[in-house]
C-alpha positions as CSV (number, residue, x, y, z in Angstrom):
1,M,-12.8,-19.7,-5.2
2,T,-13.7,-19.4,-1.3
3,G,-12.0,-22.6,-0.7
4,L,-8.8,-21.3,-2.2
5,L,-9.1,-18.4,-0.2
6,F,-9.6,-20.3,3.0
7,L,-6.6,-22.7,2.1
8,A,-4.4,-19.8,1.3
9,A,-5.3,-18.0,4.6
10,F,-4.6,-21.2,6.7
11,I,-1.3,-21.7,5.0
12,I,-0.1,-18.1,5.6
13,L,-1.0,-18.6,9.4
14,G,0.7,-21.9,9.6
15,V,3.9,-20.5,8.2
16,G,3.7,-17.5,10.0
17,Y,3.3,-19.6,13.3
18,Q,6.3,-21.8,12.5
19,R,8.2,-18.8,12.0
20,A,7.1,-16.9,15.0
21,R,7.9,-19.9,17.3
22,P,11.7,-19.6,17.5
23,M,11.0,-15.8,18.6
24,G,9.4,-16.8,21.7
25,K,6.6,-14.7,23.3
26,I,7.3,-11.8,20.9
27,G,7.0,-13.8,17.9
28,V,3.7,-15.5,19.2
29,L,2.1,-12.2,20.2
30,A,3.2,-10.9,16.5
31,W,1.5,-14.0,15.0
32,L,-1.5,-13.5,17.1
33,Q,-1.9,-10.0,15.8
34,S,-2.2,-11.6,12.3
35,L,-4.8,-14.0,13.6
36,V,-7.1,-11.6,15.1
37,L,-7.2,-9.5,12.1
38,M,-8.0,-12.4,9.7
39,G,-10.3,-14.2,11.8
40,P,-13.6,-11.9,11.4
41,W,-13.0,-12.1,7.7
42,L,-12.4,-15.7,7.6
43,L,-15.5,-16.2,9.9
44,M,-17.7,-14.2,7.7
45,F,-16.7,-15.6,4.4
46,G,-17.2,-19.2,6.0
47,L,-20.7,-18.5,7.0
48,L,-21.4,-16.6,3.6
49,S,-20.4,-19.8,1.9
50,L,-22.9,-21.7,4.1
51,G,-25.6,-19.1,3.0
52,I,-25.6,-17.4,6.2
53,T,-25.6,-13.7,6.2
54,L,-24.7,-11.3,9.2
55,N,-26.3,-7.9,9.8
56,L,-24.4,-4.9,9.5
57,A,-24.1,-4.5,13.4
58,S,-22.7,-8.0,13.6
59,V,-20.0,-7.1,11.1
60,L,-19.3,-3.8,12.7
61,L,-18.8,-5.3,16.0
62,M,-16.5,-8.0,14.8
63,V,-14.3,-5.5,13.1
64,V,-14.1,-3.3,16.2
65,L,-13.3,-6.2,18.4
66,S,-10.6,-7.2,15.8
67,V,-8.9,-3.9,15.8
68,S,-9.0,-3.4,19.4
69,L,-7.4,-6.8,20.2
70,Y,-4.8,-6.0,17.6
71,I,-3.7,-2.7,19.4
72,I,-3.8,-4.3,22.6
73,L,-1.5,-7.1,21.5
74,G,0.6,-4.5,19.7
75,R,1.0,-2.3,23.0
76,R,2.0,-5.7,24.7
77,L,4.5,-6.5,21.9
78,R,6.2,-3.2,22.2
79,S,6.4,-3.4,26.1
80,L,8.2,-6.8,25.6
81,A,10.7,-5.7,23.0
82,N,11.8,-2.8,25.2
83,Q,12.3,-4.8,28.2
84,D,14.3,-7.1,26.0
85,S,16.3,-4.4,24.8
86,Q,17.1,-2.8,28.3
87,Q,18.1,-6.0,29.4
88,I,20.6,-6.7,26.5
89,R,22.3,-3.3,26.9
90,P,21.7,0.6,26.8
91,P,21.8,1.7,23.1
92,N,24.5,4.1,23.4
93,T,27.0,1.8,25.2
94,P,29.6,0.3,22.6
95,D,31.2,-3.0,23.1
96,R,33.2,-5.4,21.0
97,S,30.3,-7.5,19.8
98,S,28.3,-4.7,18.4
99,T,31.4,-3.1,16.6
100,E,32.3,-6.5,15.2
101,S,28.9,-6.7,13.4
102,A,29.9,-4.3,10.8
103,A,30.2,-5.8,7.3
104,A,33.3,-5.6,5.2
105,P,33.1,-4.2,1.7
106,S,32.1,-6.5,-1.3
107,P,31.8,-5.7,-4.9
108,D,28.1,-4.6,-4.4
109,P,28.4,-2.0,-1.7
110,L,24.9,-2.8,-0.4
111,I,25.9,-6.5,0.2
112,A,27.6,-7.1,3.5
113,N,29.9,-10.1,4.2
114,S,31.0,-11.5,7.7
115,K,34.1,-10.3,9.3
116,D,36.8,-12.3,11.2
117,P,35.4,-12.8,14.8
118,D,38.9,-12.2,16.3
119,S,39.7,-8.8,14.5
120,K,39.6,-5.5,16.5
121,P,37.2,-2.9,16.3
122,P,38.6,0.3,14.5
123,E,40.1,2.8,17.0
124,V,40.2,5.7,14.3
125,P,37.7,7.3,12.0
126,P,36.8,5.1,9.0
127,T,38.8,5.8,5.6
128,T,37.5,5.5,2.4
129,I,38.5,2.2,0.1
130,A,38.7,4.3,-3.1
131,P,38.3,8.0,-4.2
132,P,34.8,8.9,-3.4
133,P,32.8,10.8,-6.1
134,I,32.7,13.8,-3.6
135,S,35.4,16.2,-2.4
136,A,37.8,15.3,0.3
137,D,36.6,18.4,2.3
138,D,33.0,17.2,2.1
139,L,33.7,13.7,2.9
140,K,35.7,15.0,6.2
141,S,32.6,16.9,7.0
142,I,30.3,14.1,6.5
143,Q,32.4,11.5,8.4
144,G,32.5,14.0,11.4
145,I,28.8,14.0,12.1
146,F,28.9,10.3,13.3
147,G,29.5,9.5,16.9
148,I,29.4,6.7,19.4
149,D,26.0,7.8,20.7
150,T,24.2,8.0,17.3
151,F,25.7,5.8,14.6
152,F,29.2,4.3,15.3
153,A,30.8,4.3,11.9
154,T,33.1,1.6,10.8
155,E,33.6,1.8,7.2
156,T,33.0,4.3,4.2
157,I,32.5,3.2,0.7
158,P,31.8,5.1,-2.4
159,Y,28.4,4.5,-4.0
160,Q,26.9,6.5,-6.8
161,D,27.5,10.1,-6.5
162,G,27.8,9.8,-2.7
163,V,29.1,7.3,0.1
164,I,27.7,4.5,2.2
165,I,28.8,4.5,5.8
166,Q,28.5,1.0,7.3
167,G,28.5,0.8,11.2
168,N,26.3,0.2,14.4
169,L,23.1,2.2,15.1
170,R,23.3,3.6,18.7
171,G,19.7,4.6,19.2
172,D,16.3,5.1,18.1
173,A,16.2,5.2,14.4
174,P,13.7,8.5,14.1
175,T,16.1,10.2,16.7
176,V,19.2,9.2,15.2
177,H,18.2,10.2,11.6
178,S,16.8,13.5,12.8
179,E,20.2,14.3,14.8
180,L,22.4,13.1,11.8
181,T,20.2,15.2,9.4
182,Q,20.7,18.3,11.3
183,Q,24.5,18.1,11.9
184,L,24.7,17.3,8.1
185,E,22.7,20.4,7.2
186,S,24.8,22.5,9.7
187,R,28.0,21.4,8.1
188,L,27.1,21.2,4.5
189,P,23.8,23.3,4.0
190,E,21.4,22.4,1.2
191,Q,24.0,19.9,-0.5
192,Y,23.3,16.2,0.7
193,R,20.5,14.0,1.7
194,L,21.0,11.5,4.3
195,F,19.3,8.1,4.1
196,L,18.9,5.6,6.9
197,V,18.3,2.3,5.2
198,E,18.9,-1.5,5.6
199,N,21.3,-3.5,3.4
200,T,20.6,-6.8,1.9
201,D,21.6,-8.4,5.4
202,E,18.9,-6.2,6.9
203,K,21.8,-4.1,9.0
204,P,21.3,-0.4,9.1
205,I,23.4,1.6,6.7
206,V,23.8,5.3,6.2
207,I,23.7,6.5,2.6
208,V,24.7,10.4,1.8
209,L,23.9,11.4,-1.8
210,P,24.0,15.0,-3.5
211,R,20.5,16.7,-3.6
212,R,20.8,16.8,-7.4
213,N,19.8,13.2,-7.4
214,D,16.3,14.2,-5.8
215,P,13.2,13.5,-7.8
216,K,12.6,15.9,-10.5
217,V,9.6,18.0,-11.1
218,G,7.6,16.9,-14.2
219,G,7.9,18.9,-17.3
220,W,5.5,20.3,-19.6
221,T,5.5,17.1,-21.7
222,Q,4.1,15.1,-18.8
223,K,1.7,17.8,-17.8
224,L,0.4,17.6,-21.5
225,F,0.1,13.8,-21.2
226,A,-1.9,13.9,-18.0
227,T,-3.9,16.5,-19.5
228,I,-4.8,14.2,-22.4
229,L,-5.5,11.4,-20.2
230,S,-7.7,13.3,-18.0
231,L,-10.1,14.2,-21.0
232,A,-9.9,10.7,-22.5
233,T,-11.1,9.5,-19.1
234,I,-14.0,11.8,-18.8
235,G,-15.1,10.4,-22.0
236,S,-14.5,7.0,-21.2
237,C,-16.6,7.5,-18.1
238,L,-19.4,9.0,-20.1
239,I,-19.3,6.0,-22.4
240,T,-19.6,3.7,-19.3
241,G,-22.5,5.6,-18.0
242,A,-24.3,5.2,-21.2
243,F,-23.2,1.4,-21.0
244,L,-25.2,1.1,-17.9
245,L,-28.2,2.7,-19.4
246,S,-28.2,0.2,-22.2
247,F,-27.1,2.3,-25.1
248,N,-23.9,3.3,-27.1
249,L,-23.0,6.9,-26.5
250,V,-20.7,7.0,-29.6
251,E,-23.5,5.8,-31.9
252,Q,-26.2,8.1,-30.2
253,P,-24.2,11.3,-28.9
254,E,-27.6,13.0,-28.8
255,R,-28.4,11.1,-25.7
256,L,-25.3,12.5,-23.7
257,S,-27.6,14.2,-21.2
258,E,-28.8,10.7,-20.0
259,A,-25.3,9.5,-19.4
260,L,-23.8,12.8,-18.0
261,P,-25.1,12.3,-14.3
262,I,-23.4,8.7,-14.2
263,G,-20.2,9.8,-16.0
264,L,-19.7,12.7,-13.7
265,G,-20.3,10.5,-10.7
266,L,-17.4,8.4,-11.9
267,V,-15.3,11.3,-12.4
268,G,-16.3,12.4,-9.0
269,V,-14.9,9.1,-7.6
270,L,-11.6,9.7,-9.3
271,V,-11.4,13.4,-7.9
272,A,-12.2,12.2,-4.4
273,H,-9.4,9.7,-4.7
274,E,-7.1,12.2,-5.9
275,V,-8.0,15.0,-3.4
276,G,-7.2,12.2,-0.6
277,H,-3.7,11.8,-2.0
278,Q,-3.1,15.7,-2.2
279,I,-4.2,16.5,1.2
280,S,-2.0,13.7,2.8
281,A,0.8,14.6,0.7
282,Q,0.7,18.5,1.9
283,R,0.8,17.3,5.4
284,Y,4.1,15.8,4.8
285,Q,5.2,18.6,2.5
286,V,5.6,15.9,-0.2
287,R,5.3,17.0,-3.7
288,L,3.1,14.8,-6.1
289,S,3.3,15.1,-10.0
290,W,0.1,16.0,-11.8
291,P,-2.4,12.9,-11.7
292,F,-2.5,10.5,-14.6
293,P,-5.7,8.8,-14.9
294,F,-6.1,5.6,-17.1
295,P,-9.2,5.3,-19.3
296,A,-11.1,2.2,-19.5
297,L,-14.1,1.6,-21.6
298,Q,-15.5,-1.3,-19.2
299,I,-15.5,0.6,-16.0
300,G,-14.6,4.2,-17.1
301,S,-11.1,4.1,-15.6
302,F,-8.4,2.0,-14.0
303,G,-7.8,4.7,-11.6
304,V,-5.5,7.7,-11.2
305,F,-1.6,7.3,-10.6
306,N,0.9,9.9,-9.4
307,R,4.8,9.9,-9.1
308,F,6.6,11.4,-6.1
309,E,8.6,14.4,-7.1
310,S,10.3,14.8,-3.7
311,L,11.5,12.4,-1.1
312,L,9.5,11.2,1.5
313,P,10.6,11.3,5.0
314,N,9.7,7.9,6.2
315,R,7.5,4.8,5.9
316,Q,4.7,6.2,7.6
317,S,4.3,9.1,5.2
318,L,4.5,6.6,2.3
319,F,1.5,4.7,3.9
320,D,-0.4,7.8,4.9
321,I,-0.2,9.2,1.1
322,A,-0.9,5.7,-0.4
323,F,-3.8,4.9,1.8
324,S,-5.6,8.2,2.1
325,G,-6.5,8.0,-1.9
326,P,-8.4,4.7,-1.8
327,A,-9.8,5.7,1.6
328,A,-11.3,8.9,0.3
329,G,-12.5,7.3,-3.2
330,G,-13.6,4.0,-1.4
331,L,-15.7,5.8,1.2
332,F,-17.5,8.3,-1.4
333,S,-18.1,5.2,-3.6
334,L,-19.6,3.3,-0.7
335,T,-21.7,6.3,0.3
336,L,-23.2,6.5,-3.2
337,L,-23.7,2.9,-3.1
338,I,-25.7,2.7,-0.1
339,L,-27.5,5.9,-0.9
340,G,-28.5,4.3,-3.8
341,L,-29.8,1.1,-2.5
342,I,-31.7,3.2,-0.1
343,L,-33.3,5.1,-2.9
344,S,-33.9,2.2,-5.1
345,P,-37.4,1.2,-4.0
346,S,-38.6,4.7,-4.5
347,S,-36.9,5.7,-7.5
348,P,-36.0,2.3,-9.5
349,I,-34.7,3.7,-12.8
350,L,-31.6,1.9,-13.9
351,P,-32.1,-1.7,-15.1
352,L,-29.4,-3.8,-13.6
353,D,-28.4,-7.2,-14.4
354,I,-28.4,-9.3,-11.2
355,S,-24.9,-10.6,-12.4
356,F,-23.6,-7.5,-11.6
357,L,-24.5,-7.8,-7.8
358,R,-23.2,-11.3,-8.1
359,G,-19.7,-10.0,-9.2
360,S,-18.8,-8.7,-5.7
361,I,-19.0,-10.4,-2.3
362,L,-19.5,-6.8,-0.5
363,V,-21.8,-5.5,-3.1
364,G,-24.0,-8.5,-3.0
365,M,-24.0,-8.7,0.8
366,L,-24.9,-4.9,0.9
367,A,-27.6,-5.2,-1.8
368,R,-29.1,-8.1,0.0
369,L,-29.1,-6.2,3.5
370,F,-31.0,-3.3,2.0
371,L,-33.1,-4.6,-0.9
372,G,-34.0,-8.1,0.5
373,D,-36.1,-10.7,-1.6
374,T,-36.5,-8.1,-4.4
375,L,-33.3,-9.6,-5.5
376,Q,-34.6,-13.0,-6.4
377,V,-35.0,-12.0,-10.0
378,S,-32.6,-12.0,-13.1
379,S,-32.9,-8.4,-13.4
380,V,-33.6,-5.5,-10.8
381,L,-34.3,-1.9,-11.1
382,V,-32.2,0.2,-8.9
383,H,-31.3,3.9,-8.3
384,P,-28.2,5.0,-10.7
385,L,-26.0,5.9,-7.6
386,V,-25.8,2.1,-7.4
387,G,-24.2,1.6,-10.5
388,V,-21.8,4.6,-9.9
389,G,-21.0,3.4,-6.2
390,W,-20.4,-0.2,-7.4
391,I,-17.9,0.8,-10.3
392,G,-16.4,3.3,-7.9
393,L,-15.5,0.4,-5.4
394,V,-14.1,-1.7,-8.3
395,I,-11.7,1.4,-9.6
396,T,-10.8,1.6,-5.7
397,A,-10.1,-2.2,-5.2
398,L,-8.0,-2.3,-8.4
399,N,-5.7,0.4,-7.2
400,L,-5.4,-1.4,-3.7
401,M,-3.8,-4.5,-5.4
402,P,-0.5,-5.2,-3.9
403,A,1.8,-4.5,-6.6
404,G,4.5,-2.2,-7.5
405,S,3.7,1.4,-7.2
406,L,0.0,1.1,-7.0
407,D,-1.7,2.1,-3.8
408,G,-1.9,-1.4,-2.4
409,G,1.9,-1.8,-3.4
410,R,2.9,1.2,-1.6
411,I,0.9,0.2,1.3
412,I,2.7,-3.2,1.7
413,Q,6.2,-1.6,1.0
414,A,5.4,0.6,3.9
415,I,4.3,-1.9,6.4
416,Y,6.4,-4.9,5.4
417,G,9.4,-3.4,3.5
418,R,10.6,-3.9,0.0
419,K,11.3,-7.6,-0.1
420,I,7.9,-8.3,0.7
421,A,6.6,-5.8,-1.6
422,R,8.6,-7.2,-4.5
423,L,7.2,-10.5,-3.7
424,S,3.6,-9.5,-3.6
425,T,4.1,-7.8,-7.0
426,W,4.9,-10.9,-8.6
427,I,2.4,-13.0,-6.9
428,T,-0.4,-10.3,-8.0
429,L,0.9,-10.5,-11.7
430,V,0.5,-14.3,-11.4
431,V,-2.8,-14.4,-10.1
432,L,-3.9,-11.5,-12.7
433,A,-2.6,-13.8,-15.5
434,L,-4.7,-16.6,-14.3
435,I,-7.7,-14.7,-13.7
436,A,-7.3,-13.4,-17.5
437,I,-8.2,-16.6,-18.8
438,A,-12.0,-16.0,-17.9
439,N,-11.8,-12.1,-17.3
440,P,-10.0,-9.9,-20.0
441,I,-9.8,-7.1,-17.8
442,A,-7.5,-8.7,-15.5
443,L,-5.0,-8.9,-18.6
444,Y,-5.3,-5.4,-19.2
445,W,-4.6,-4.5,-15.6
446,A,-1.6,-6.9,-15.5
447,I,-0.2,-5.1,-18.6
448,I,-0.6,-1.7,-16.9
449,I,1.3,-2.9,-13.7
450,L,3.8,-5.0,-15.7
451,L,4.8,-2.0,-17.9
452,L,4.0,1.1,-15.7
453,Q,3.7,0.2,-12.0
454,R,5.9,-2.7,-11.1
455,D,8.7,-0.6,-9.7
456,L,8.6,0.1,-6.0
457,E,9.2,3.5,-4.8
458,R,12.7,4.6,-3.9
459,P,13.6,4.4,-0.3
460,S,12.4,7.1,2.0
461,L,14.9,9.2,4.1
462,N,14.4,7.0,7.3
463,E,13.6,3.6,5.9
464,L,14.1,1.7,9.4
465,T,11.0,2.8,11.2
466,E,7.9,1.0,10.5
467,P,4.2,2.4,10.6
468,D,2.4,1.9,14.0
469,D,-0.1,-0.8,14.7
470,T,-3.0,1.0,13.9
471,R,-1.6,1.9,10.3
472,A,-0.7,-1.8,10.0
473,A,-4.2,-2.8,10.8
474,L,-5.7,-0.3,8.5
475,G,-3.6,-1.5,5.6
476,L,-4.6,-5.2,6.3
477,A,-8.4,-4.2,6.5
478,A,-7.9,-2.4,3.0
479,L,-6.5,-5.4,1.6
480,F,-9.3,-7.7,2.9
481,I,-11.8,-5.2,1.5
482,M,-10.1,-5.0,-1.9
483,V,-10.8,-8.8,-1.9
484,A,-14.3,-8.6,-0.8
485,I,-14.9,-6.2,-3.6
486,L,-13.2,-8.1,-6.5
487,M,-14.1,-11.6,-5.4
488,P,-17.5,-12.7,-7.1
489,L,-20.2,-14.7,-5.4
490,S,-20.7,-18.3,-7.0
491,P,-24.1,-18.8,-8.6
492,S,-25.0,-21.6,-6.1
493,L,-23.9,-19.5,-3.1
494,A,-25.5,-16.3,-4.4
495,T,-29.0,-18.1,-5.0
496,R,-28.7,-19.6,-1.4
497,I,-28.4,-16.3,0.1
498,G,-31.3,-14.8,-2.2
499,I,-29.4,-12.9,-5.1
500,G,-30.8,-14.1,-8.3
501,T,-32.8,-17.1,-9.4
């Protein structure tokens, strides 16, 4: 498994370098950003495969250096990009080549075809090809918001209940979107939404849709379903707590008090995860649905899912909301795990098979760091918080898988866009299908993703502006941590580093 991970990493880096070379210095700098982020993790896993473990200070130092280099390279990258854009032309100065880059209509309004290179740019405001589903007065008001210094419109195409405006972006995407939105709101208040997105040729277009197409607030049936799932998840967490204590709660309900602390600890992980989402959503004034937890008898829960009940302003908000849940739940779980490991020598209560610690590279390394040579047995007594923290990290890692509308899928969509997010979803499903041959939990998870979570989130109002370098680094770090949590230690490697016999 470690060899496959290294092979995949080197293939990704090699392909990335080949794609970056034609872009010159900017492309190579972008590739170096990926290298400095992946380097420490590859080094750590490589040393671990040789039976060499690093202390916590060394790991933290590598992470800090990696993130610092990533930010420095990002600043240099933006500086070069700004220099190139200034050398090419000012953003608000039109020319023939920019106006001729507009796409002609096709049967699919989101697919652009090339235009005749000898054609003249339009000298009058664009007109519609077919009667749009909005009134002529509204259409005239919408066309009037575009200008040569914001978005130079070249063509208007009917689309769903609104229109697509094709043309050329003349300024910074956030500034242009804000100005166009303000003008649209002043002309047609509380009637339409303006989206700044890319078509399939990766060219900026504007889509204007009526507000009646906004996401709808969940009704009482969804809230009832969420309540039923919450109660079922509390029950499954209690059953998991009893399982860790080696008894069946269904057969021995009188022992509920014994399973209660562990069960409530697992519920606490889910609550922390949800609170993280809600706090971040309130910051962007985004409305979330009631949480839908999915019960699982093996680990208590597969996690908590939400749907957006309002539009997202930009991709940064999508990243922050998606990332904050796993960050809160993961930090809470990690704190419980470390606290449990610290308390284990003085309060050895929970008998834990050593295979549990071998089931995760991250958990195994932390256990080896805190418990030392006491792990060279087949079963070890630990504090119950170890079990809660370990399962909490697994739940967090499952939600970080880069698929669909899971938190990990939303993070990928926010950083890399919809095309990469769609590809990562299907790759994740294929990997889960292969893992399911040996682990049935992977099969359940693949079914949940395929049936309920495979769809990407709808585009944000400003889909062009990507999250900054710091968020990109945090997103990649979260994905690496997900792999470190879910990837098991091989028996030979675990024995070499002192976990088990």
